PDB file of N, CA, C and O in Angstrom:
ATOM      1  N   MET A   1       0.320-109.256  -3.063  1.00  0.00           N
ATOM      2  CA  MET A   1       1.214-108.353  -3.767  1.00  0.00           C
ATOM      3  C   MET A   1       1.023-106.920  -3.281  1.00  0.00           C
ATOM      4  O   MET A   1       1.993-106.186  -3.088  1.00  0.00           O
ATOM      5  N   ASN A   2      -0.215-106.535  -3.089  1.00  0.00           N
ATOM      6  CA  ASN A   2      -0.528-105.173  -2.687  1.00  0.00           C
ATOM      7  C   ASN A   2       0.103-104.835  -1.338  1.00  0.00           C
ATOM      8  O   ASN A   2       0.548-103.708  -1.120  1.00  0.00           O
ATOM      9  N   VAL A   3       0.138-105.809  -0.442  1.00  0.00           N
ATOM     10  CA  VAL A   3       0.671-105.587   0.901  1.00  0.00           C
ATOM     11  C   VAL A   3       2.174-105.333   0.846  1.00  0.00           C
ATOM     12  O   VAL A   3       2.694-104.514   1.604  1.00  0.00           O
ATOM     13  N   VAL A   4       2.871-106.028  -0.045  1.00  0.00           N
ATOM     14  CA  VAL A   4       4.322-105.867  -0.168  1.00  0.00           C
ATOM     15  C   VAL A   4       4.659-104.460  -0.662  1.00  0.00           C
ATOM     16  O   VAL A   4       5.582-103.826  -0.151  1.00  0.00           O
ATOM     17  N   VAL A   5       3.918-103.979  -1.643  1.00  0.00           N
ATOM     18  CA  VAL A   5       4.165-102.637  -2.181  1.00  0.00           C
ATOM     19  C   VAL A   5       3.872-101.582  -1.115  1.00  0.00           C
ATOM     20  O   VAL A   5       4.632-100.624  -0.971  1.00  0.00           O
ATOM     21  N   CYS A   6       2.779-101.747  -0.367  1.00  0.00           N
ATOM     22  CA  CYS A   6       2.457-100.803   0.715  1.00  0.00           C
ATOM     23  C   CYS A   6       3.555-100.788   1.768  1.00  0.00           C
ATOM     24  O   CYS A   6       3.954 -99.725   2.243  1.00  0.00           O
ATOM     25  N   ALA A   7       4.041-101.968   2.130  1.00  0.00           N
ATOM     26  CA  ALA A   7       5.092-102.046   3.148  1.00  0.00           C
ATOM     27  C   ALA A   7       6.375-101.383   2.658  1.00  0.00           C
ATOM     28  O   ALA A   7       7.059-100.716   3.434  1.00  0.00           O
ATOM     29  N   ASP A   8       6.714-101.559   1.372  1.00  0.00           N
ATOM     30  CA  ASP A   8       7.912-100.921   0.819  1.00  0.00           C
ATOM     31  C   ASP A   8       7.789 -99.398   0.832  1.00  0.00           C
ATOM     32  O   ASP A   8       8.749 -98.700   1.160  1.00  0.00           O
ATOM     33  N   LEU A   9       6.610 -98.883   0.477  1.00  0.00           N
ATOM     34  CA  LEU A   9       6.403 -97.432   0.478  1.00  0.00           C
ATOM     35  C   LEU A   9       6.494 -96.863   1.896  1.00  0.00           C
ATOM     36  O   LEU A   9       7.129 -95.831   2.111  1.00  0.00           O
ATOM     37  N   VAL A  10       5.869 -97.528   2.852  1.00  0.00           N
ATOM     38  CA  VAL A  10       5.899 -97.045   4.237  1.00  0.00           C
ATOM     39  C   VAL A  10       7.317 -97.132   4.794  1.00  0.00           C
ATOM     40  O   VAL A  10       7.759 -96.225   5.499  1.00  0.00           O
ATOM     41  N   ARG A  11       8.035 -98.216   4.486  1.00  0.00           N
ATOM     42  CA  ARG A  11       9.412 -98.367   4.967  1.00  0.00           C
ATOM     43  C   ARG A  11      10.306 -97.273   4.390  1.00  0.00           C
ATOM     44  O   ARG A  11      11.137 -96.707   5.099  1.00  0.00           O
ATOM     45  N   GLY A  12      10.131 -96.973   3.087  1.00  0.00           N
ATOM     46  CA  GLY A  12      10.919 -95.903   2.469  1.00  0.00           C
ATOM     47  C   GLY A  12      10.630 -94.550   3.080  1.00  0.00           C
ATOM     48  O   GLY A  12      11.536 -93.732   3.242  1.00  0.00           O
ATOM     49  N   ALA A  13       9.371 -94.304   3.423  1.00  0.00           N
ATOM     50  CA  ALA A  13       9.007 -93.031   4.040  1.00  0.00           C
ATOM     51  C   ALA A  13       9.557 -92.926   5.458  1.00  0.00           C
ATOM     52  O   ALA A  13       9.999 -91.856   5.875  1.00  0.00           O
ATOM     53  N   LYS A  14       9.531 -94.024   6.193  1.00  0.00           N
ATOM     54  CA  LYS A  14      10.055 -93.991   7.564  1.00  0.00           C
ATOM     55  C   LYS A  14      11.575 -93.878   7.575  1.00  0.00           C
ATOM     56  O   LYS A  14      12.142 -93.310   8.508  1.00  0.00           O
ATOM     57  N   ASP A  15      12.247 -94.412   6.546  1.00  0.00           N
ATOM     58  CA  ASP A  15      13.694 -94.243   6.439  1.00  0.00           C
ATOM     59  C   ASP A  15      14.057 -92.771   6.252  1.00  0.00           C
ATOM     60  O   ASP A  15      15.100 -92.319   6.723  1.00  0.00           O
ATOM     61  N   LYS A  16      13.191 -92.026   5.559  1.00  0.00           N
ATOM     62  CA  LYS A  16      13.414 -90.593   5.343  1.00  0.00           C
ATOM     63  C   LYS A  16      12.846 -89.760   6.491  1.00  0.00           C
ATOM     64  O   LYS A  16      12.904 -88.531   6.453  1.00  0.00           O
ATOM     65  N   ARG A  17      12.300 -90.420   7.505  1.00  0.00           N
ATOM     66  CA  ARG A  17      11.722 -89.782   8.694  1.00  0.00           C
ATOM     67  C   ARG A  17      10.580 -88.826   8.353  1.00  0.00           C
ATOM     68  O   ARG A  17      10.544 -87.680   8.801  1.00  0.00           O
ATOM     69  N   LEU A  18       9.650 -89.336   7.544  1.00  0.00           N
ATOM     70  CA  LEU A  18       8.474 -88.561   7.167  1.00  0.00           C
ATOM     71  C   LEU A  18       7.286 -88.970   8.029  1.00  0.00           C
ATOM     72  O   LEU A  18       7.262 -90.053   8.614  1.00  0.00           O
ATOM     73  N   LYS A  19       6.305 -88.079   8.092  1.00  0.00           N
ATOM     74  CA  LYS A  19       5.063 -88.389   8.782  1.00  0.00           C
ATOM     75  C   LYS A  19       4.196 -89.218   7.834  1.00  0.00           C
ATOM     76  O   LYS A  19       3.879 -88.780   6.728  1.00  0.00           O
ATOM     77  N   VAL A  20       3.817 -90.415   8.276  1.00  0.00           N
ATOM     78  CA  VAL A  20       3.082 -91.352   7.422  1.00  0.00           C
ATOM     79  C   VAL A  20       1.756 -91.699   8.084  1.00  0.00           C
ATOM     80  O   VAL A  20       1.705 -91.987   9.279  1.00  0.00           O
ATOM     81  N   LYS A  21       0.683 -91.670   7.297  1.00  0.00           N
ATOM     82  CA  LYS A  21      -0.616 -92.164   7.744  1.00  0.00           C
ATOM     83  C   LYS A  21      -1.023 -93.283   6.794  1.00  0.00           C
ATOM     84  O   LYS A  21      -1.078 -93.085   5.580  1.00  0.00           O
ATOM     85  N   GLY A  22      -1.302 -94.429   7.335  1.00  0.00           N
ATOM     86  CA  GLY A  22      -1.768 -95.516   6.491  1.00  0.00           C
ATOM     87  C   GLY A  22      -0.857 -96.716   6.562  1.00  0.00           C
ATOM     88  O   GLY A  22       0.069 -96.742   7.373  1.00  0.00           O
ATOM     89  N   PRO A  23      -1.094 -97.688   5.751  1.00  0.00           N
ATOM     90  CA  PRO A  23      -2.093 -97.764   4.685  1.00  0.00           C
ATOM     91  C   PRO A  23      -3.517 -97.940   5.225  1.00  0.00           C
ATOM     92  O   PRO A  23      -3.761 -98.736   6.133  1.00  0.00           O
ATOM     93  N   VAL A  24      -4.434 -97.189   4.651  1.00  0.00           N
ATOM     94  CA  VAL A  24      -5.845 -97.256   5.010  1.00  0.00           C
ATOM     95  C   VAL A  24      -6.547 -98.078   3.942  1.00  0.00           C
ATOM     96  O   VAL A  24      -6.424 -97.793   2.750  1.00  0.00           O
ATOM     97  N   ARG A  25      -7.278 -99.091   4.366  1.00  0.00           N
ATOM     98  CA  ARG A  25      -7.979 -99.954   3.413  1.00  0.00           C
ATOM     99  C   ARG A  25      -9.255 -99.280   2.932  1.00  0.00           C
ATOM    100  O   ARG A  25     -10.067 -98.811   3.729  1.00  0.00           O
ATOM    101  N   MET A  26      -9.414 -99.242   1.624  1.00  0.00           N
ATOM    102  CA  MET A  26     -10.637 -98.732   1.029  1.00  0.00           C
ATOM    103  C   MET A  26     -11.546 -99.925   0.742  1.00  0.00           C
ATOM    104  O   MET A  26     -11.065-101.058   0.710  1.00  0.00           O
ATOM    105  N   PRO A  27     -12.851 -99.704   0.534  1.00  0.00           N
ATOM    106  CA  PRO A  27     -13.746-100.830   0.255  1.00  0.00           C
ATOM    107  C   PRO A  27     -13.323-101.585  -1.011  1.00  0.00           C
ATOM    108  O   PRO A  27     -12.889-100.980  -1.992  1.00  0.00           O
ATOM    109  N   THR A  28     -13.458-102.907  -0.970  1.00  0.00           N
ATOM    110  CA  THR A  28     -13.102-103.752  -2.106  1.00  0.00           C
ATOM    111  C   THR A  28     -14.225-103.704  -3.130  1.00  0.00           C
ATOM    112  O   THR A  28     -15.391-103.906  -2.790  1.00  0.00           O
ATOM    113  N   LYS A  29     -13.872-103.434  -4.386  1.00  0.00           N
ATOM    114  CA  LYS A  29     -14.854-103.462  -5.465  1.00  0.00           C
ATOM    115  C   LYS A  29     -14.864-104.866  -6.055  1.00  0.00           C
ATOM    116  O   LYS A  29     -13.810-105.421  -6.365  1.00  0.00           O
ATOM    117  N   VAL A  30     -16.046-105.438  -6.210  1.00  0.00           N
ATOM    118  CA  VAL A  30     -16.178-106.769  -6.787  1.00  0.00           C
ATOM    119  C   VAL A  30     -16.955-106.629  -8.088  1.00  0.00           C
ATOM    120  O   VAL A  30     -18.108-106.195  -8.090  1.00  0.00           O
ATOM    121  N   LEU A  31     -16.314-107.000  -9.198  1.00  0.00           N
ATOM    122  CA  LEU A  31     -16.941-106.934 -10.513  1.00  0.00           C
ATOM    123  C   LEU A  31     -17.315-108.350 -10.933  1.00  0.00           C
ATOM    124  O   LEU A  31     -16.466-109.241 -10.933  1.00  0.00           O
ATOM    125  N   HIS A  32     -18.580-108.564 -11.291  1.00  0.00           N
ATOM    126  CA  HIS A  32     -19.062-109.883 -11.690  1.00  0.00           C
ATOM    127  C   HIS A  32     -19.278-109.916 -13.197  1.00  0.00           C
ATOM    128  O   HIS A  32     -19.820-108.973 -13.773  1.00  0.00           O
ATOM    129  N   ILE A  33     -18.851-111.009 -13.835  1.00  0.00           N
ATOM    130  CA  ILE A  33     -19.083-111.215 -15.264  1.00  0.00           C
ATOM    131  C   ILE A  33     -19.687-112.603 -15.424  1.00  0.00           C
ATOM    132  O   ILE A  33     -19.110-113.589 -14.966  1.00  0.00           O
ATOM    133  N   THR A  34     -20.842-112.685 -16.069  1.00  0.00           N
ATOM    134  CA  THR A  34     -21.505-113.959 -16.326  1.00  0.00           C
ATOM    135  C   THR A  34     -21.556-114.162 -17.832  1.00  0.00           C
ATOM    136  O   THR A  34     -22.050-113.297 -18.555  1.00  0.00           O
ATOM    137  N   THR A  35     -21.047-115.307 -18.320  1.00  0.00           N
ATOM    138  CA  THR A  35     -21.019-115.597 -19.757  1.00  0.00           C
ATOM    139  C   THR A  35     -21.575-116.994 -20.010  1.00  0.00           C
ATOM    140  O   THR A  35     -21.565-117.849 -19.124  1.00  0.00           O
ATOM    141  N   ARG A  36     -22.060-117.213 -21.229  1.00  0.00           N
ATOM    142  CA  ARG A  36     -22.510-118.546 -21.633  1.00  0.00           C
ATOM    143  C   ARG A  36     -21.313-119.432 -21.900  1.00  0.00           C
ATOM    144  O   ARG A  36     -20.318-118.969 -22.457  1.00  0.00           O
ATOM    145  N   LYS A  37     -21.388-120.709 -21.511  1.00  0.00           N
ATOM    146  CA  LYS A  37     -20.304-121.648 -21.773  1.00  0.00           C
ATOM    147  C   LYS A  37     -20.260-122.043 -23.244  1.00  0.00           C
ATOM    148  O   LYS A  37     -19.181-122.243 -23.803  1.00  0.00           O
ATOM    149  N   SER A  38     -21.415-122.156 -23.866  1.00  0.00           N
ATOM    150  CA  SER A  38     -21.492-122.616 -25.252  1.00  0.00           C
ATOM    151  C   SER A  38     -21.207-121.463 -26.208  1.00  0.00           C
ATOM    152  O   SER A  38     -21.871-120.429 -26.131  1.00  0.00           O
ATOM    153  N   PRO A  39     -20.227-121.616 -27.113  1.00  0.00           N
ATOM    154  CA  PRO A  39     -19.927-120.520 -28.036  1.00  0.00           C
ATOM    155  C   PRO A  39     -20.974-120.342 -29.133  1.00  0.00           C
ATOM    156  O   PRO A  39     -21.101-119.250 -29.685  1.00  0.00           O
ATOM    157  N   CYS A  40     -21.732-121.404 -29.461  1.00  0.00           N
ATOM    158  CA  CYS A  40     -22.667-121.315 -30.581  1.00  0.00           C
ATOM    159  C   CYS A  40     -24.057-120.873 -30.149  1.00  0.00           C
ATOM    160  O   CYS A  40     -24.842-120.426 -30.985  1.00  0.00           O
ATOM    161  N   GLY A  41     -24.380-120.987 -28.869  1.00  0.00           N
ATOM    162  CA  GLY A  41     -25.695-120.562 -28.397  1.00  0.00           C
ATOM    163  C   GLY A  41     -26.717-121.678 -28.371  1.00  0.00           C
ATOM    164  O   GLY A  41     -27.840-121.467 -27.911  1.00  0.00           O
ATOM    165  N   GLU A  42     -26.357-122.880 -28.858  1.00  0.00           N
ATOM    166  CA  GLU A  42     -27.298-124.002 -28.840  1.00  0.00           C
ATOM    167  C   GLU A  42     -27.045-124.875 -27.613  1.00  0.00           C
ATOM    168  O   GLU A  42     -26.023-124.742 -26.940  1.00  0.00           O
ATOM    169  N   GLY A  43     -27.980-125.757 -27.340  1.00  0.00           N
ATOM    170  CA  GLY A  43     -27.820-126.655 -26.201  1.00  0.00           C
ATOM    171  C   GLY A  43     -28.422-126.055 -24.950  1.00  0.00           C
ATOM    172  O   GLY A  43     -29.131-125.050 -24.998  1.00  0.00           O
ATOM    173  N   THR A  44     -28.127-126.693 -23.826  1.00  0.00           N
ATOM    174  CA  THR A  44     -28.687-126.208 -22.566  1.00  0.00           C
ATOM    175  C   THR A  44     -27.994-124.912 -22.153  1.00  0.00           C
ATOM    176  O   THR A  44     -26.831-124.671 -22.475  1.00  0.00           O
ATOM    177  N   ASN A  45     -28.726-124.113 -21.452  1.00  0.00           N
ATOM    178  CA  ASN A  45     -28.178-122.836 -20.992  1.00  0.00           C
ATOM    179  C   ASN A  45     -27.291-123.073 -19.772  1.00  0.00           C
ATOM    180  O   ASN A  45     -27.785-123.199 -18.651  1.00  0.00           O
ATOM    181  N   THR A  46     -25.985-123.133 -19.997  1.00  0.00           N
ATOM    182  CA  THR A  46     -25.034-123.253 -18.897  1.00  0.00           C
ATOM    183  C   THR A  46     -24.194-121.986 -18.872  1.00  0.00           C
ATOM    184  O   THR A  46     -23.833-121.439 -19.914  1.00  0.00           O
ATOM    185  N   TRP A  47     -23.894-121.538 -17.682  1.00  0.00           N
ATOM    186  CA  TRP A  47     -23.243-120.249 -17.513  1.00  0.00           C
ATOM    187  C   TRP A  47     -21.967-120.391 -16.695  1.00  0.00           C
ATOM    188  O   TRP A  47     -21.878-121.236 -15.804  1.00  0.00           O
ATOM    189  N   ASP A  48     -20.992-119.564 -17.003  1.00  0.00           N
ATOM    190  CA  ASP A  48     -19.782-119.416 -16.200  1.00  0.00           C
ATOM    191  C   ASP A  48     -19.861-118.080 -15.481  1.00  0.00           C
ATOM    192  O   ASP A  48     -20.297-117.081 -16.054  1.00  0.00           O
ATOM    193  N   ARG A  49     -19.438-118.069 -14.224  1.00  0.00           N
ATOM    194  CA  ARG A  49     -19.414-116.816 -13.468  1.00  0.00           C
ATOM    195  C   ARG A  49     -17.979-116.521 -13.062  1.00  0.00           C
ATOM    196  O   ARG A  49     -17.287-117.369 -12.499  1.00  0.00           O
ATOM    197  N   PHE A  50     -17.546-115.304 -13.358  1.00  0.00           N
ATOM    198  CA  PHE A  50     -16.207-114.850 -12.995  1.00  0.00           C
ATOM    199  C   PHE A  50     -16.343-113.591 -12.153  1.00  0.00           C
ATOM    200  O   PHE A  50     -17.312-112.843 -12.287  1.00  0.00           O
ATOM    201  N   GLU A  51     -15.372-113.368 -11.291  1.00  0.00           N
ATOM    202  CA  GLU A  51     -15.378-112.122 -10.533  1.00  0.00           C
ATOM    203  C   GLU A  51     -13.960-111.579 -10.438  1.00  0.00           C
ATOM    204  O   GLU A  51     -12.985-112.329 -10.383  1.00  0.00           O
ATOM    205  N   LEU A  52     -13.875-110.268 -10.420  1.00  0.00           N
ATOM    206  CA  LEU A  52     -12.612-109.552 -10.293  1.00  0.00           C
ATOM    207  C   LEU A  52     -12.714-108.685  -9.044  1.00  0.00           C
ATOM    208  O   LEU A  52     -13.647-107.894  -8.902  1.00  0.00           O
ATOM    209  N   ARG A  53     -11.750-108.840  -8.141  1.00  0.00           N
ATOM    210  CA  ARG A  53     -11.743-108.048  -6.910  1.00  0.00           C
ATOM    211  C   ARG A  53     -10.652-106.992  -7.005  1.00  0.00           C
ATOM    212  O   ARG A  53      -9.503-107.302  -7.320  1.00  0.00           O
ATOM    213  N   VAL A  54     -11.014-105.748  -6.731  1.00  0.00           N
ATOM    214  CA  VAL A  54     -10.081-104.627  -6.779  1.00  0.00           C
ATOM    215  C   VAL A  54      -9.896-104.110  -5.354  1.00  0.00           C
ATOM    216  O   VAL A  54     -10.836-103.618  -4.730  1.00  0.00           O
ATOM    217  N   HIS A  55      -8.664-104.231  -4.852  1.00  0.00           N
ATOM    218  CA  HIS A  55      -8.329-103.782  -3.497  1.00  0.00           C
ATOM    219  C   HIS A  55      -7.539-102.481  -3.601  1.00  0.00           C
ATOM    220  O   HIS A  55      -6.619-102.372  -4.411  1.00  0.00           O
ATOM    221  N   LYS A  56      -7.902-101.494  -2.779  1.00  0.00           N
ATOM    222  CA  LYS A  56      -7.203-100.206  -2.785  1.00  0.00           C
ATOM    223  C   LYS A  56      -6.721 -99.873  -1.381  1.00  0.00           C
ATOM    224  O   LYS A  56      -7.358-100.217  -0.385  1.00  0.00           O
ATOM    225  N   ARG A  57      -5.586 -99.199  -1.329  1.00  0.00           N
ATOM    226  CA  ARG A  57      -5.022 -98.711  -0.077  1.00  0.00           C
ATOM    227  C   ARG A  57      -4.634 -97.245  -0.272  1.00  0.00           C
ATOM    228  O   ARG A  57      -4.236 -96.847  -1.366  1.00  0.00           O
ATOM    229  N   VAL A  58      -4.748 -96.449   0.779  1.00  0.00           N
ATOM    230  CA  VAL A  58      -4.354 -95.045   0.737  1.00  0.00           C
ATOM    231  C   VAL A  58      -3.242 -94.844   1.761  1.00  0.00           C
ATOM    232  O   VAL A  58      -3.385 -95.199   2.931  1.00  0.00           O
ATOM    233  N   ILE A  59      -2.127 -94.266   1.298  1.00  0.00           N
ATOM    234  CA  ILE A  59      -1.013 -93.924   2.180  1.00  0.00           C
ATOM    235  C   ILE A  59      -0.804 -92.424   2.068  1.00  0.00           C
ATOM    236  O   ILE A  59      -0.590 -91.902   0.974  1.00  0.00           O
ATOM    237  N   ASP A  60      -0.865 -91.734   3.193  1.00  0.00           N
ATOM    238  CA  ASP A  60      -0.734 -90.278   3.224  1.00  0.00           C
ATOM    239  C   ASP A  60       0.668 -89.920   3.704  1.00  0.00           C
ATOM    240  O   ASP A  60       1.046 -90.250   4.828  1.00  0.00           O
ATOM    241  N   LEU A  61       1.444 -89.242   2.845  1.00  0.00           N
ATOM    242  CA  LEU A  61       2.806 -88.825   3.181  1.00  0.00           C
ATOM    243  C   LEU A  61       2.856 -87.306   3.242  1.00  0.00           C
ATOM    244  O   LEU A  61       2.335 -86.630   2.356  1.00  0.00           O
ATOM    245  N   HIS A  62       3.474 -86.774   4.273  1.00  0.00           N
ATOM    246  CA  HIS A  62       3.617 -85.328   4.418  1.00  0.00           C
ATOM    247  C   HIS A  62       5.070 -84.960   4.132  1.00  0.00           C
ATOM    248  O   HIS A  62       5.931 -85.059   5.006  1.00  0.00           O
ATOM    249  N   SER A  63       5.332 -84.531   2.888  1.00  0.00           N
ATOM    250  CA  SER A  63       6.693 -84.150   2.501  1.00  0.00           C
ATOM    251  C   SER A  63       6.634 -83.385   1.188  1.00  0.00           C
ATOM    252  O   SER A  63       5.559 -83.156   0.632  1.00  0.00           O
ATOM    253  N   SER A  64       7.810 -82.994   0.701  1.00  0.00           N
ATOM    254  CA  SER A  64       7.874 -82.287  -0.578  1.00  0.00           C
ATOM    255  C   SER A  64       7.730 -83.282  -1.727  1.00  0.00           C
ATOM    256  O   SER A  64       7.881 -84.489  -1.541  1.00  0.00           O
ATOM    257  N   SER A  65       7.438 -82.760  -2.910  1.00  0.00           N
ATOM    258  CA  SER A  65       7.206 -83.631  -4.063  1.00  0.00           C
ATOM    259  C   SER A  65       8.470 -84.375  -4.485  1.00  0.00           C
ATOM    260  O   SER A  65       8.375 -85.491  -4.996  1.00  0.00           O
ATOM    261  N   GLU A  66       9.648 -83.791  -4.285  1.00  0.00           N
ATOM    262  CA  GLU A  66      10.895 -84.464  -4.673  1.00  0.00           C
ATOM    263  C   GLU A  66      11.128 -85.716  -3.833  1.00  0.00           C
ATOM    264  O   GLU A  66      11.558 -86.748  -4.350  1.00  0.00           O
ATOM    265  N   VAL A  67      10.842 -85.620  -2.538  1.00  0.00           N
ATOM    266  CA  VAL A  67      11.032 -86.767  -1.647  1.00  0.00           C
ATOM    267  C   VAL A  67      10.024 -87.868  -1.979  1.00  0.00           C
ATOM    268  O   VAL A  67      10.365 -89.051  -1.949  1.00  0.00           O
ATOM    269  N   VAL A  68       8.790 -87.485  -2.294  1.00  0.00           N
ATOM    270  CA  VAL A  68       7.775 -88.477  -2.657  1.00  0.00           C
ATOM    271  C   VAL A  68       8.178 -89.196  -3.939  1.00  0.00           C
ATOM    272  O   VAL A  68       7.965 -90.403  -4.056  1.00  0.00           O
ATOM    273  N   LYS A  69       8.753 -88.485  -4.894  1.00  0.00           N
ATOM    274  CA  LYS A  69       9.214 -89.120  -6.134  1.00  0.00           C
ATOM    275  C   LYS A  69      10.318 -90.132  -5.858  1.00  0.00           C
ATOM    276  O   LYS A  69      10.359 -91.188  -6.489  1.00  0.00           O
ATOM    277  N   GLN A  70      11.214 -89.826  -4.923  1.00  0.00           N
ATOM    278  CA  GLN A  70      12.272 -90.770  -4.568  1.00  0.00           C
ATOM    279  C   GLN A  70      11.691 -92.024  -3.924  1.00  0.00           C
ATOM    280  O   GLN A  70      12.139 -93.134  -4.210  1.00  0.00           O
ATOM    281  N   ILE A  71      10.711 -91.854  -3.069  1.00  0.00           N
ATOM    282  CA  ILE A  71      10.118 -92.994  -2.371  1.00  0.00           C
ATOM    283  C   ILE A  71       9.334 -93.875  -3.337  1.00  0.00           C
ATOM    284  O   ILE A  71       9.397 -95.101  -3.247  1.00  0.00           O
ATOM    285  N   THR A  72       8.598 -93.263  -4.259  1.00  0.00           N
ATOM    286  CA  THR A  72       7.754 -94.039  -5.171  1.00  0.00           C
ATOM    287  C   THR A  72       8.525 -94.607  -6.349  1.00  0.00           C
ATOM    288  O   THR A  72       7.918 -95.197  -7.243  1.00  0.00           O
ATOM    289  N   SER A  73       9.838 -94.448  -6.382  1.00  0.00           N
ATOM    290  CA  SER A  73      10.622 -95.010  -7.488  1.00  0.00           C
ATOM    291  C   SER A  73      11.016 -96.462  -7.230  1.00  0.00           C
ATOM    292  O   SER A  73      11.930 -96.970  -7.880  1.00  0.00           O
ATOM    293  N   ILE A  74      10.347 -97.144  -6.294  1.00  0.00           N
ATOM    294  CA  ILE A  74      10.637 -98.545  -6.012  1.00  0.00           C
ATOM    295  C   ILE A  74      10.110 -99.414  -7.147  1.00  0.00           C
ATOM    296  O   ILE A  74       9.273 -98.971  -7.934  1.00  0.00           O
ATOM    297  N   THR A  75      10.592-100.638  -7.233  1.00  0.00           N
ATOM    298  CA  THR A  75      10.088-101.557  -8.252  1.00  0.00           C
ATOM    299  C   THR A  75       8.725-102.071  -7.808  1.00  0.00           C
ATOM    300  O   THR A  75       8.540-102.491  -6.666  1.00  0.00           O
ATOM    301  N   ILE A  76       7.788-102.029  -8.733  1.00  0.00           N
ATOM    302  CA  ILE A  76       6.416-102.418  -8.442  1.00  0.00           C
ATOM    303  C   ILE A  76       6.103-103.689  -9.215  1.00  0.00           C
ATOM    304  O   ILE A  76       6.430-103.804 -10.396  1.00  0.00           O
ATOM    305  N   GLU A  77       5.473-104.638  -8.545  1.00  0.00           N
ATOM    306  CA  GLU A  77       5.162-105.926  -9.142  1.00  0.00           C
ATOM    307  C   GLU A  77       4.097-105.778 -10.228  1.00  0.00           C
ATOM    308  O   GLU A  77       3.302-104.839 -10.188  1.00  0.00           O
ATOM    309  N   PRO A  78       4.075-106.697 -11.199  1.00  0.00           N
ATOM    310  CA  PRO A  78       3.034-106.657 -12.229  1.00  0.00           C
ATOM    311  C   PRO A  78       1.652-106.860 -11.602  1.00  0.00           C
ATOM    312  O   PRO A  78       1.491-107.656 -10.678  1.00  0.00           O
ATOM    313  N   GLY A  79       0.672-106.141 -12.108  1.00  0.00           N
ATOM    314  CA  GLY A  79      -0.684-106.248 -11.591  1.00  0.00           C
ATOM    315  C   GLY A  79      -0.997-105.269 -10.479  1.00  0.00           C
ATOM    316  O   GLY A  79      -2.136-105.198 -10.017  1.00  0.00           O
ATOM    317  N   VAL A  80       0.005-104.507 -10.040  1.00  0.00           N
ATOM    318  CA  VAL A  80      -0.196-103.521  -8.977  1.00  0.00           C
ATOM    319  C   VAL A  80      -0.003-102.140  -9.578  1.00  0.00           C
ATOM    320  O   VAL A  80       1.032-101.856 -10.183  1.00  0.00           O
ATOM    321  N   GLU A  81      -1.005-101.281  -9.410  1.00  0.00           N
ATOM    322  CA  GLU A  81      -0.919 -99.913  -9.915  1.00  0.00           C
ATOM    323  C   GLU A  81      -0.759 -98.960  -8.739  1.00  0.00           C
ATOM    324  O   GLU A  81      -1.408 -99.115  -7.704  1.00  0.00           O
ATOM    325  N   VAL A  82       0.115 -97.971  -8.912  1.00  0.00           N
ATOM    326  CA  VAL A  82       0.328 -96.957  -7.882  1.00  0.00           C
ATOM    327  C   VAL A  82      -0.002 -95.604  -8.485  1.00  0.00           C
ATOM    328  O   VAL A  82       0.525 -95.235  -9.535  1.00  0.00           O
ATOM    329  N   GLU A  83      -0.877 -94.866  -7.816  1.00  0.00           N
ATOM    330  CA  GLU A  83      -1.257 -93.530  -8.264  1.00  0.00           C
ATOM    331  C   GLU A  83      -0.796 -92.540  -7.204  1.00  0.00           C
ATOM    332  O   GLU A  83      -1.085 -92.708  -6.020  1.00  0.00           O
ATOM    333  N   VAL A  84      -0.077 -91.507  -7.634  1.00  0.00           N
ATOM    334  CA  VAL A  84       0.449 -90.503  -6.711  1.00  0.00           C
ATOM    335  C   VAL A  84      -0.259 -89.182  -6.982  1.00  0.00           C
ATOM    336  O   VAL A  84      -0.274 -88.698  -8.113  1.00  0.00           O
ATOM    337  N   THR A  85      -0.842 -88.605  -5.942  1.00  0.00           N
ATOM    338  CA  THR A  85      -1.493 -87.306  -6.031  1.00  0.00           C
ATOM    339  C   THR A  85      -0.778 -86.368  -5.071  1.00  0.00           C
ATOM    340  O   THR A  85      -0.644 -86.664  -3.884  1.00  0.00           O
ATOM    341  N   ILE A  86      -0.318 -85.230  -5.595  1.00  0.00           N
ATOM    342  CA  ILE A  86       0.396 -84.258  -4.773  1.00  0.00           C
ATOM    343  C   ILE A  86      -0.528 -83.072  -4.527  1.00  0.00           C
ATOM    344  O   ILE A  86      -0.973 -82.412  -5.467  1.00  0.00           O
ATOM    345  N   ALA A  87      -0.813 -82.807  -3.245  1.00  0.00           N
ATOM    346  CA  ALA A  87      -1.683 -81.701  -2.859  1.00  0.00           C
ATOM    347  C   ALA A  87      -0.834 -80.600  -2.254  1.00  0.00           C
ATOM    348  O   ALA A  87       0.034 -80.860  -1.421  1.00  0.00           O
ATOM    349  N   GLU A  88      -1.084 -79.388  -2.670  1.00  0.00           N
ATOM    350  CA  GLU A  88      -0.364 -78.238  -2.125  1.00  0.00           C
ATOM    351  C   GLU A  88      -1.056 -77.798  -0.847  1.00  0.00           C
ATOM    352  O   GLU A  88      -2.280 -77.865  -0.726  1.00  0.00           O
ATOM    353  N   GLY A  89      -0.256 -77.349   0.097  1.00  0.00           N
ATOM    354  CA  GLY A  89      -0.891 -76.792   1.287  1.00  0.00           C
ATOM    355  C   GLY A  89      -0.397 -77.288   2.527  1.00  0.00           C
ATOM    356  O   GLY A  89      -0.870 -76.879   3.588  1.00  0.00           O
TER     357      GLY A  89
END
């Protein structure tokens, strides 16, 4: 899912003829959760292990804030978060 959103953002930026850097892959965060299988706490100690992987990408666009707002107004799939930071300069 993440790749589709990145491709849509880059395609929208290239349609507007903007300078694009990325997507740059950031390190994947892996969150581990270990829980007991038994709800009452009795019996043998059996455990379930779950993990959540968080993948991040950085896309650098060089343009005005109005153009970035137009590009980021695409439909985003559930489970994918997009954060936009506008730097002056």
